[in-house]
BAKE-441240 format. One line per 2 residues: number of its first residue (from 0); their letters; for each residue x, y, z of N, C-alpha, C, CB. Coordinates in nm, 4 decimals. Glycine has a CB too. Layout:
NUM = a = X/Y/Z/X/Y/Z/X/Y/Z/X/Y/Z  ...
***
This chain:
0 = md = 11.8751/-0.0724/-6.5246/11.7698/-0.1026/-6.4304/11.8188/-0.2165/-6.3412/11.6369/-0.1398/-6.5037  11.7897/-0.2054/-6.2133/11.8391/-0.3070/-6.1203/11.7272/-0.4025/-6.0768/11.9017/-0.2399/-5.9971
2 = an = 11.7666/-0.5118/-6.0170/11.6716/-0.6152/-5.9748/11.5758/-0.5636/-5.8680/11.7465/-0.7375/-5.9223  11.6217/-0.4728/-5.7821/11.5334/-0.4188/-5.6787/11.4178/-0.3408/-5.7402/11.6121/-0.3290/-5.5829
4 = al = 11.4464/-0.2640/-5.8438/11.3408/-0.1876/-5.9111/11.2389/-0.2816/-5.9738/11.4006/-0.0947/-6.0187  11.2852/-0.3908/-6.0311/11.1930/-0.4888/-6.0896/11.1102/-0.5577/-5.9815/11.2707/-0.5934/-6.1710
6 = av = 11.1697/-0.5821/-5.8661/11.0962/-0.6425/-5.7547/10.9860/-0.5482/-5.7068/11.1921/-0.6766/-5.6381  11.0151/-0.4192/-5.7038/10.9144/-0.3208/-5.6646/10.7991/-0.3219/-5.7640/10.9764/-0.1797/-5.6553
8 = ld = 10.8302/-0.3208/-5.8921/10.7265/-0.3239/-5.9955/10.6408/-0.4496/-5.9821/10.7900/-0.3174/-6.1358  10.7037/-0.5636/-5.9659/10.6314/-0.6899/-5.9533/10.5399/-0.6887/-5.8311/10.7298/-0.8071/-5.9444
10 = tl = 10.5903/-0.6396/-5.7202/10.5107/-0.6356/-5.5979/10.3948/-0.5381/-5.6114/10.5979/-0.5972/-5.4784  10.4184/-0.4240/-5.6744/10.3097/-0.3290/-5.6987/10.2000/-0.3919/-5.7838/10.3634/-0.2027/-5.7672
12 = re = 10.2399/-0.4658/-5.8857/10.1404/-0.5325/-5.9709/10.0613/-0.6361/-5.8922/10.2087/-0.5992/-6.0912  10.1279/-0.7116/-5.8079/10.0605/-0.8151/-5.7300/9.9673/-0.7566/-5.6245/10.1628/-0.9046/-5.6636
14 = eg = 10.0158/-0.6557/-5.5538/9.9390/-0.5970/-5.4440/9.8273/-0.5053/-5.4942/10.0316/-0.5195/-5.3517  9.8510/-0.4384/-5.6052/9.7506/-0.3472/-5.6582/9.7452/-0.2130/-5.5885/9.6179/-0.4105/-5.6503
16 = sa = 9.8329/-0.1928/-5.4909/9.8373/-0.0630/-5.4225/9.9775/-0.0390/-5.3680/9.7323/-0.0568/-5.3076  10.0134/0.0877/-5.3628/10.1444/0.1247/-5.3096/10.1527/0.0938/-5.1606/10.1726/0.2736/-5.3346
18 = tg = 10.0436/0.1127/-5.0888/10.0430/0.0861/-4.9450/10.0734/-0.0603/-4.9165/9.9079/0.1246/-4.8838  10.0067/-0.1491/-4.9874/10.0309/-0.2922/-4.9683/10.1711/-0.3322/-5.0087/9.9308/-0.3731/-5.0468
20 = at = 10.2194/-0.2744/-5.1183/10.3528/-0.3085/-5.1668/10.4612/-0.2589/-5.0719/10.3749/-0.2502/-5.3058  10.4468/-0.1372/-5.0197/10.5484/-0.0860/-4.9271/10.5512/-0.1683/-4.7987/10.5218/0.0621/-4.8944
22 = ar = 10.4351/-0.2086/-4.7520/10.4301/-0.2919/-4.6308/10.4962/-0.4273/-4.6559/10.2837/-0.3119/-4.5844  10.4661/-0.4858/-4.7689/10.5217/-0.6183/-4.8014/10.6732/-0.6138/-4.8204/10.4558/-0.6734/-4.9280
24 = lr = 10.7216/-0.5077/-4.8867/10.8653/-0.4955/-4.9122/10.9410/-0.4316/-4.7964/10.8883/-0.4149/-5.0376  10.8650/-0.3745/-4.7030/10.9237/-0.3047/-4.5870/11.0138/-0.1895/-4.6303/11.0038/-0.4031/-4.5005
26 = in = 10.9604/-0.1086/-4.7231/11.0296/0.0120/-4.7668/10.9323/0.1290/-4.7541/11.0827/-0.0025/-4.9141  10.9867/0.2512/-4.7593/10.8976/0.3669/-4.7505/10.8499/0.4076/-4.8892/10.9685/0.4851/-4.6816
28 = tl = 10.7540/0.4981/-4.8924/10.6938/0.5372/-5.0194/10.7930/0.6103/-5.1097/10.5725/0.6249/-4.9944  10.8879/0.6824/-5.0524/10.9882/0.7507/-5.1342/11.0747/0.6490/-5.2089/11.0766/0.8422/-5.0464
30 = am = 11.1172/0.5437/-5.1415/11.1962/0.4390/-5.2059/11.1147/0.3700/-5.3154/11.2443/0.3359/-5.1018  10.9868/0.3483/-5.2891/10.8983/0.2866/-5.3874/10.8889/0.3761/-5.5111/10.7574/0.2615/-5.3268
32 = sr = 10.8668/0.5028/-5.4904/10.8528/0.5968/-5.6003/10.9801/0.6054/-5.6844/10.8166/0.7341/-5.5467  11.0939/0.6103/-5.6196/11.2214/0.6174/-5.6927/11.2466/0.4916/-5.7743/11.3372/0.6395/-5.5955
34 = sl = 11.2171/0.3762/-5.7168/11.2363/0.2502/-5.7892/11.1445/0.2431/-5.9108/11.2105/0.1301/-5.6963  11.0200/0.2809/-5.8928/10.9258/0.2794/-6.0043/10.9695/0.3797/-6.1108/10.7827/0.3112/-5.9554
36 = gr = 11.0209/0.4929/-6.0692/11.0710/0.5922/-6.1641/11.1856/0.5388/-6.2487/11.1160/0.7162/-6.0904  11.2753/0.4607/-6.1874/11.3862/0.4009/-6.2627/11.3342/0.3058/-6.3694/11.4819/0.3266/-6.1682
38 = vq = 11.2343/0.2266/-6.3356/11.1760/0.1337/-6.4327/11.1085/0.2117/-6.5456/11.0741/0.0387/-6.3637  11.0350/0.3145/-6.5099/10.9645/0.3941/-6.6100/11.0616/0.4633/-6.7055/10.8760/0.4979/-6.5417
40 = ra = 11.1702/0.5189/-6.6534/11.2697/0.5836/-6.7392/11.3393/0.4818/-6.8299/11.3737/0.6574/-6.6536  11.3676/0.3645/-6.7781/11.4375/0.2624/-6.8567/11.3506/0.2079/-6.9701/11.4818/0.1479/-6.7661
42 = tg = 11.2209/0.1987/-6.9468/11.1323/0.1404/-7.0474/11.0604/0.2448/-7.1326/11.0307/0.0527/-6.9800  11.0535/0.3676/-7.0838/10.9788/0.4702/-7.1558/10.8283/0.4516/-7.1450/11.0190/0.4707/-7.3005
44 = dq = 10.7836/0.3747/-7.0471/10.6418/0.3450/-7.0277/10.6065/0.3723/-6.8818/10.6086/0.1967/-7.0669  10.4838/0.4160/-6.8576/10.4394/0.4394/-6.7206/10.4337/0.3099/-6.6394/10.3027/0.5062/-6.7209
46 = ml = 10.4102/0.1996/-6.7035/10.4008/0.0660/-6.6442/10.2740/0.0446/-6.5621/10.5206/0.0411/-6.5572  10.2404/0.1380/-6.4753/10.1216/0.1259/-6.3917/10.0442/0.2570/-6.3936/10.1597/0.0871/-6.2470
48 = vr = 9.9131/0.2477/-6.3949/9.8287/0.3662/-6.3856/9.7303/0.3478/-6.2716/9.7541/0.3928/-6.5189  9.6920/0.4564/-6.2121/9.5979/0.4514/-6.1013/9.4559/0.4392/-6.1561/9.6119/0.5768/-6.0113
50 = tg = 9.3828/0.3423/-6.1039/9.2422/0.3242/-6.1397/9.1629/0.3148/-6.0100/9.2210/0.1962/-6.2296  9.1063/0.4265/-5.9701/9.0353/0.4299/-5.8419/9.1331/0.4188/-5.7274/8.9317/0.3173/-5.8336
52 = ht = 9.1156/0.3182/-5.6444/9.2033/0.2985/-5.5283/9.3125/0.1963/-5.5529/9.1221/0.2561/-5.4093  9.3240/0.1473/-5.6768/9.4244/0.0464/-5.7082/9.5088/0.0917/-5.8272/9.3576/-0.0895/-5.7379
54 = tt = 9.6103/0.0129/-5.8580/9.6926/0.0382/-5.9751/9.6718/-0.0744/-6.0755/9.8422/0.0512/-5.9364  9.6832/-0.0411/-6.2017/9.6641/-0.1375/-6.3091/9.7814/-0.1279/-6.4048/9.5299/-0.1134/-6.3832
56 = st = 9.8246/-0.2398/-6.4588/9.9325/-0.2405/-6.5572/9.8863/-0.1749/-6.6858/9.9806/-0.3838/-6.5847  9.9781/-0.1034/-6.7505/9.9472/-0.0458/-6.8804/9.9502/-0.1568/-6.9852/10.0473/0.0681/-6.9165
58 = p = 9.8815/-0.1352/-7.0983/9.8833/-0.2385/-7.2031/10.0233/-0.2528/-7.2565/9.7853/-0.2044/-7.3179
***
């Protein structure tokens, strides 16, 4: 897992939405999705779940 993928995860957690995180990181949604996928595969955990219009960290 690389530092960029962790930065994406951290920003997603802070922003609570993919739209806010992509704007803040200045990346597109495909790059966001791929980075989050790398984190999920490395940890074996979803890490974030959608709750309404926001995302929430998994326990």
